[in-house]
ZAMARGU-4260 file (C-alpha; in steps of 0.2 Angstrom, whole numbers, plus 5000, padded with zeros to 4 digits):
<rodrens>
0) 4998/4852/5018 | 4980/4848/5014 | 4971/4831/5016 | 4961/4823/5002 | 4944/4828/4996
5) 4937/4813/5004 | 4939/4821/5021 | 4925/4832/5029 | 4932/4848/5035 | 4926/4861/5048
10) 4931/4878/5054 | 4924/4894/5062 | 4920/4905/5047 | 4918/4921/5057 | 4932/4933/5064
15) 4939/4929/5081 | 4931/4938/5096 | 4914/4941/5102 | 4899/4945/5090 | 4881/4944/5088
20) 4882/4929/5076 | 4896/4916/5073 | 4897/4903/5060 | 4904/4886/5059 | 4906/4878/5042
25) 4907/4860/5037 | 4911/4854/5019 | 4913/4836/5013 | 4905/4820/5009 | 4900/4817/5028
30) 4895/4835/5032 | 4877/4830/5035 | 4882/4815/5046 | 4894/4825/5056 | 4882/4840/5058
35) 4868/4828/5064 | 4878/4824/5080 | 4877/4842/5086 | 4861/4848/5078 | 4844/4844/5084
40) 4830/4853/5074 | 4816/4861/5084 | 4804/4854/5071 | 4809/4836/5076 | 4814/4832/5058
45) 4831/4824/5054 | 4844/4836/5046 | 4846/4824/5031 | 4827/4826/5027 | 4827/4845/5025
50) 4827/4854/5009 | 4843/4861/5003 | 4846/4880/5005 | 4833/4882/5019 | 4836/4889/5036
55) 4830/4879/5051 | 4830/4883/5070 | 4839/4870/5080 | 4847/4867/5097 | 4866/4863/5097
60) 4869/4849/5109 | 4884/4838/5115 | 4881/4820/5110 | 4886/4806/5121 | 4900/4801/5110
65) 4911/4787/5117 | 4930/4786/5115 | 4942/4773/5121 | 4947/4783/5136 | 4929/4786/5142
70) 4916/4799/5138 | 4917/4813/5125 | 4931/4826/5130 | 4918/4839/5125 | 4905/4832/5137
75) 4918/4832/5151 | 4920/4851/5148 | 4901/4854/5149 | 4893/4840/5159 | 4877/4848/5166
80) 4864/4849/5152 | 4874/4845/5136 | 4865/4860/5128 | 4878/4872/5119 | 4866/4885/5111
85) 4852/4888/5099 | 4856/4891/5081 | 4850/4893/5063 | 4856/4879/5052 | 4857/4878/5033
90) 4861/4863/5022 | 4868/4866/5005 | 4868/4850/4994 | 4882/4848/4982 | 4886/4855/4969
95) 4876/4870/4974 | 4888/4877/4987 | 4904/4887/4988 | 4915/4871/4988 | 4903/4862/4976
100) 4902/4849/4990 | 4889/4845/5003 | 4890/4860/5015 | 4882/4863/5032 | 4883/4880/5040
105) 4878/4882/5059 | 4874/4900/5064 | 4875/4902/5082 | 4878/4916/5094 | 4896/4923/5092
110) 4904/4918/5108 | 4921/4911/5106 | 4917/4896/5118 | 4901/4892/5109 | 4910/4891/5092
115) 4924/4881/5100 | 4912/4868/5107 | 4903/4866/5091 | 4920/4863/5081 | 4925/4851/5094
120) 4909/4841/5093 | 4911/4841/5074 | 4929/4835/5075 | 4924/4821/5087 | 4911/4816/5075
125) 4922/4813/5060 | 4927/4830/5053 | 4945/4837/5054 | 4950/4856/5056 | 4952/4864/5039
130) 4968/4871/5034 | 4970/4890/5029 | 4961/4893/5013 | 4955/4875/5011 | 4937/4879/5008
135) 4942/4890/4993 | 4955/4878/4987 | 4941/4864/4986 | 4930/4877/4976 | 4945/4878/4964
140) 4949/4859/4964 | 4930/4855/4961 | 4929/4867/4947 | 4918/4880/4956 | 4931/4894/4954
145) 4946/4896/4943 | 4963/4901/4951 | 4961/4919/4947 | 4943/4919/4955 | 4949/4910/4970
150) 4963/4924/4973 | 4949/4937/4970 | 4940/4930/4985 | 4954/4935/4996 | 4955/4952/4988
155) 4937/4955/4991 | 4940/4951/5010 | 4955/4962/5011 | 4948/4977/5000 | 4951/4993/5009
160) 4943/5004/4996 | 4928/5004/4984 | 4939/5004/4969 | 4949/4989/4976 | 4932/4980/4980
165) 4926/4984/4962 | 4941/4976/4954 | 4940/4961/4965 | 4922/4958/4961 | 4926/4959/4942
170) 4939/4946/4944 | 4928/4935/4955 | 4914/4935/4942 | 4927/4929/4929 | 4931/4945/4919
175) 4950/4942/4920 | 4948/4923/4917 | 4938/4926/4901 | 4951/4937/4893 | 4965/4926/4898
180) 4956/4910/4891 | 4951/4918/4875 | 4969/4923/4871 | 4975/4906/4877 | 4962/4896/4867
185) 4968/4906/4851 | 4986/4901/4855 | 4982/4883/4857 | 4973/4883/4840 | 4989/4891/4833
190) 4999/4878/4841 | 4988/4863/4835 | 4990/4870/4817 | 5009/4873/4818 | 5012/4856/4826
195) 5001/4847/4813 | 5011/4856/4799 | 5027/4849/4807 | 5019/4831/4808 | 5012/4832/4790
200) 5026/4842/4781 | 5026/4829/4767 | 5007/4829/4765 | 4997/4840/4753 | 4987/4848/4767
205) 4985/4866/4770 | 4987/4874/4787 | 4988/4891/4793 | 4996/4904/4782 | 5010/4915/4789
210) 4999/4931/4788 | 4985/4922/4798 | 4998/4916/4810 | 5005/4933/4813 | 4987/4940/4815
215) 4982/4928/4828 | 4998/4928/4838 | 4998/4947/4837 | 4981/4949/4844 | 4985/4937/4859
220) 5001/4948/4861 | 4990/4964/4861 | 4979/4957/4875 | 4994/4952/4886 | 5002/4969/4884
225) 4985/4978/4888 | 4983/4968/4904 | 5001/4969/4909 | 5000/4988/4907 | 4986/4989/4921
230) 4997/4980/4934 | 5004/4995/4942 | 4987/5004/4944 | 4980/4987/4950 | 4994/4985/4963
235) 4991/5002/4970 | 4972/4999/4970 | 4974/4983/4979 | 4988/4987/4991 | 4987/5006/4992
240) 5001/5018/4988 | 5016/5023/4999 | 5018/5042/4998 | 5033/5049/5007 | 5034/5067/5012
245) 5052/5074/5010 | 5061/5090/5014 | 5074/5099/5024 | 5069/5103/5042 | 5055/5116/5046
250) 5048/5117/5029 | 5031/5111/5035 | 5031/5092/5032 | 5022/5087/5048 | 5010/5102/5045
255) 5006/5094/5028 | 5003/5077/5036 | 4991/5084/5049 | 4982/5094/5035 | 4980/5078/5024
260) 4974/5068/5039 | 4963/5081/5046 | 4970/5078/5063 | 4985/5083/5074 | 4995/5067/5071
265) 5013/5074/5070 | 5021/5086/5083 | 5023/5103/5075 | 5035/5116/5082 | 5046/5130/5076
270) 5062/5120/5081 | 5070/5112/5066 | 5072/5094/5067 | 5057/5090/5078 | 5053/5075/5068
275) 5066/5061/5072 | 5057/5046/5066 | 5046/5040/5052 | 5027/5043/5055 | 5015/5033/5044
280) 4996/5035/5043 | 4983/5030/5030 | 4970/5040/5021 | 4957/5036/5008 | 4959/5047/4993
285) 4943/5046/4982 | 4943/5027/4983 | 4962/5024/4984 | 4971/5020/5000 | 4986/5031/5003
290) 4999/5027/5016 | 5007/5044/5020 | 5024/5044/5028 | 5031/5059/5036 | 5050/5059/5038
295) 5064/5068/5047 | 5071/5084/5039 | 5085/5081/5026 | 5101/5090/5031 | 5119/5087/5037
300) 5119/5085/5056 | 5131/5079/5070 | 5116/5074/5081 | 5116/5055/5082 | 5097/5053/5084
305) 5094/5065/5070 | 5106/5055/5059 | 5096/5039/5062 | 5080/5048/5057 | 5088/5054/5041
310) 5094/5036/5037 | 5076/5030/5039 | 5069/5044/5029 | 5081/5039/5014 | 5075/5021/5016
315) 5057/5027/5015 | 5061/5037/5000 | 5068/5022/4991 | 5052/5011/4995 | 5040/5025/4990
320) 5028/5024/4976 | 5027/5043/4975 | 5036/5057/4983 | 5030/5074/4990 | 5045/5086/4991
325) 5041/5101/5002 | 5050/5117/5000 | 5049/5133/5010 | 5041/5146/4998 | 5047/5161/5008
330) 5065/5159/5006 | 5077/5155/4991 | 5082/5137/4989 | 5096/5130/5000 | 5109/5118/4996
335) 5099/5105/5005 | 5084/5108/4994 | 5094/5107/4979 | 5102/5091/4984 | 5085/5083/4987
340) 5078/5089/4971 | 5093/5082/4962 | 5091/5065/4971 | 5072/5063/4966 | 5074/5069/4948
345) 5071/5052/4941 | 5058/5047/4953 | 5039/5051/4952 | 5036/5066/4963 | 5029/5083/4964
350) 5036/5099/4972 | 5025/5108/4985 | 5030/5126/4989 | 5023/5128/5006 | 5020/5143/5018
355) 5013/5153/5003 | 5002/5162/5016 | 5018/5170/5023 | 5026/5175/5007 | 5023/5191/4997
360) 5029/5182/4981 | 5032/5164/4979 | 5050/5159/4975 | 5054/5152/4958 | 5070/5143/4953
365) 5076/5135/4937 | 5077/5119/4947 | 5058/5118/4946 | 5059/5116/4927 | 5050/5100/4921
370) 5043/5096/4938 | 5025/5097/4944 | 5025/5111/4956 | 5010/5117/4967 | 5009/5132/4979
375) 5001/5128/4995 | 4999/5132/5013 | 4998/5117/5025 | 4993/5129/5039 | 4978/5137/5030
380) 4974/5123/5018 | 4976/5133/5003 | 4980/5123/4987 | 4980/5106/4997 | 4964/5100/4989
385) 4972/5102/4972 | 4987/5092/4977 | 4976/5078/4983 | 4967/5078/4966 | 4983/5078/4957
390) 4991/5065/4968 | 4977/5053/4964 | 4978/5056/4946 | 4997/5053/4946 | 4995/5037/4956
395) 4981/5028/4945 | 4975/5032/4928 | 4957/5032/4932 | 4951/5026/4915 | 4948/5008/4921
400) 4937/5014/4935 | 4923/5022/4924 | 4921/5007/4913 | 4922/4988/4914 | 4939/4985/4908
405) 4949/4971/4917 | 4964/4976/4929 | 4978/4965/4935 | 4981/4966/4953 | 4992/4951/4957
410) 5011/4951/4956 | 5009/4932/4951 | 4998/4937/4937 | 5010/4951/4931 | 5024/4939/4931
415) 5015/4927/4921 | 5009/4940/4908 | 5027/4946/4907 | 5033/4929/4902 | 5019/4926/4890
420) 5022/4943/4882 | 5041/4939/4880 | 5037/4922/4872 | 5024/4929/4860 | 5036/4942/4855
425) 5049/4929/4851 | 5036/4919/4842 | 5031/4933/4831 | 5049/4937/4827 | 5052/4918/4822
430) 5036/4918/4811 | 5041/4934/4802 | 5059/4928/4800 | 5053/4912/4792 | 5060/4901/4806
435) 5056/4882/4807 | 5039/4878/4815 | 5047/4869/4829 | 5054/4885/4835 | 5038/4894/4834
440) 5028/4881/4843 | 5041/4881/4858 | 5037/4900/4861 | 5018/4898/4858 | 5017/4884/4870
445) 5027/4894/4883 | 5015/4908/4881 | 5000/4897/4882 | 5007/4889/4898 | 5011/4905/4906
450) 4993/4911/4903 | 4986/4895/4910 | 4996/4898/4926 | 4984/4913/4929 | 4968/4903/4929
455) 4975/4887/4936 | 4974/4877/4920 | 4992/4874/4923 | 4998/4874/4941 | 5008/4866/4954
460) 5005/4860/4972 | 5019/4873/4977 | 5009/4888/4969 | 4993/4882/4976 | 5000/4880/4994
465) 5008/4898/4993 | 4991/4906/4987 | 4979/4897/4999 | 4991/4899/5014 | 4986/4917/5014
470) 4968/4914/5018 | 4960/4912/5035 | 4956/4895/5041 | 4937/4897/5039 | 4939/4903/5021
</rodrens>
C-alpha cells in the first residue's frame, strides 16, 4: 500500500472545500528540494538557508519544469504569469517534526484550485501523493509515536465531545502506552528468568521463586483487567451511545424525543402509529454524545407499512446500548406494555412513566419491580432533566473523567487486553499448580506479545494498513 521511507510525500492537509487558509504538507528526504521549485521567498533567500521552525513570506510559482512531451502540465493550465498565490512557508528540520523527517508546510489561501496547483508542482518536482494516514504512519515507523499514540491522533480529529477529546489527548501524550509497557516489561523480565531456569536447570543458580513469580504476574494481570474494564466506557465516550426509545403507540415516544432535542424533530399527533420509521438524532449529554432513536409503536397490526416500522424498531432495539421504555402513566399496563417489558428484562434500560401531567395518580405495577422507573411528562418537561442525569450515569461510570486514569477506547486494544488477560490467568494457574517452566513461559510470552500489539512493539503490515487506512490523505 505504502511506498518506502526514501520517498518524499505531499498532500493537502486541510479539509476539502474553500477556506481562509489551506495547507500543503511535504515530508521526506527531498522535502526542501521539492518545495524550492514552488516557493520563492520574498526575502530573496533560498529555502535551504532559512532557520528551522520559522515562518517566511513567499510567492508560490509554477517553475518551467520540462517533461519529455513538452512544458510542465501545470504551466499549461496556468500559462499567463506562473504565479499561483502568496503564502507563509515553514521548514521543520528532522527529527523535530511530526514525522521525524524533513517537513515543509505551505500555508496559502484555502482555494481548492490553489492547493491542487501547489500539489501538482510538488509531484512534478519529485514528490508523490501521500497515501491515507501516511504522515502518521511515518511518525510511528520513525519512532516519533507508538501505535496507540498514532491511533489517538485519529481519535483527536474525530472527537465529538470534551470527554472524548480528553481521553484522546491522554493517549496521545502516552498515558496508555506507559501503563502497557510497564506491565509488558515486567512480564519480559519474568520470561527471561523462567527461560533461564529452563536452560540452566542442572546449574546451582537461583532464579525467581514461585511466590515472586506469582506476585509479578498477578500485578500485570491486575493492570490488564483494570484497563479492560474501562473499554465499555471508552467505546461510548469515543463513538457515542445509541439510546433507543421504545413503547406501544401513542405513549409519547416522539414527544420525548422532541423534548430531549429541544426541537420539533418528530411529528406528534393523537393518532396511534404516527411514527412509521426509525428517526435518529444526536445530542451532547454533559460531554457524552448520545444518538437518540425514536421508533414505531410496538403492537400487533395488519398494516404492512406499520409492520415494517415495527420490524425496524426491533432491529434498533437489538443494536442499542441503552433502552428507554415509555409507558402511559394514565392507564393500567396493556398486554403490549407487558410484552415489551418482558422482552427488555435482560437489557440495560429504564422505564419512563409518561403523561404524569394528565394523571391524578401514577399507575404502579409489579412489572416495575427491580427496574429503574422515572415519572415524567414529555409535554411539560417534568422529570426529564432527572432522566438525562440518570441516563448519563448509566452509560458511563464517570470516575475516570475526574482523575487522570487511563481509558481504553479501541476495540483492537480491548481484544489484545482480553487475550493478554486470558494468557496471564493460565500462567498463574500453571505456576500455582507447579507446572513445568516451559508451559508457564508459553503463556507469559503470549501475554507480552498481546500487550506489544497495542503499542506496536509487535505488529504486522496488515494491522498497520487497517489502522492508517482510516486516516485522511493529509494526516
